[in-house]
N, C-alpha and C positions, 0 to 999 in steps of 0.2 A: 764511207759507206759503199757497199757494192751496188751495182745496177739492179740486181734482183731484189735487194732490200728496199730500194726506192719504189720499185713497182708494187711490192707488197704494201708499203706504207701508203701509196696512192690508193690502192684497192681498199685498205682499211678505212681511209678517210672518206672515200666515196660511199662505202657501206654505212659508216656512221652518219653521214649526211642523209642518206636514204632513210635510215632508221628514225632520225630526228624529224624528217619531213612526214613520215608515216605517223609518228606519235602526235605531231601537231594536227594532222588531218583527222585523226581519231578523236582528239580532244575537241576540235571544232564540231565534229559530227555529234558527239555526246552533248555538247552545249546546245546545238540546234535541236536535237531530239528533245531535250529537257524543256526548252522554250516552247516547242510545238506542243508538247504534252500539257504544259501549263496553260497555253492558249486554248487548247481544246476544252480543258476543264472550265476555264473562264467563260467560254462561249456556252457550254452546257448550263452553267449556273445562271448566266444572264437569260438564256432562252427559257429556262424553267421559271425564272422570276417573271418574265414577260408573259408567259403562258398562264401563270397563276395569278397575275395581278388583276385587281378590280379597278375599273376606271374611277377616278376621283369624282366625288359629288361636288357640283358647283351650285352654290346657293344663288338664286337670282338676286341681282343688286349688289353682289360682292364686287369689290374694286377690281377692275381689269380681268374679271373672270377667274380670280384666284380661288382655287379650291378651298372651301370652308367646311368645317364639320357640319354634317347634316344628319338628321335622324331625330329620334325621340328626345325632346328636351333641348335640342339645339336651336338657337335662334340666329337669324342673320344679324350682322353687325349694324348698329345704329349709326347714321350719319357717316357712312363710308368707313366705319371701323373705328372712328375716334370717339372719345367720351365727352 
């Protein structure tokens, strides 16, 4: 092989490695952008749920302050919830 051919082959290999490094960097960037987008959507969903949530009703005498159904027709559990 001629000396000029070796230099050309070296150049082609360096260029191929650079192209591969760039492709990997772009793939990682795309994955990071996708993860960030999904995270932003999750935060927005959770924030909306928190902002729209009503605090649970706690019936006096319920065990350990566990939220119980309260409202018309609802009655607190008898004997700590056991029958």
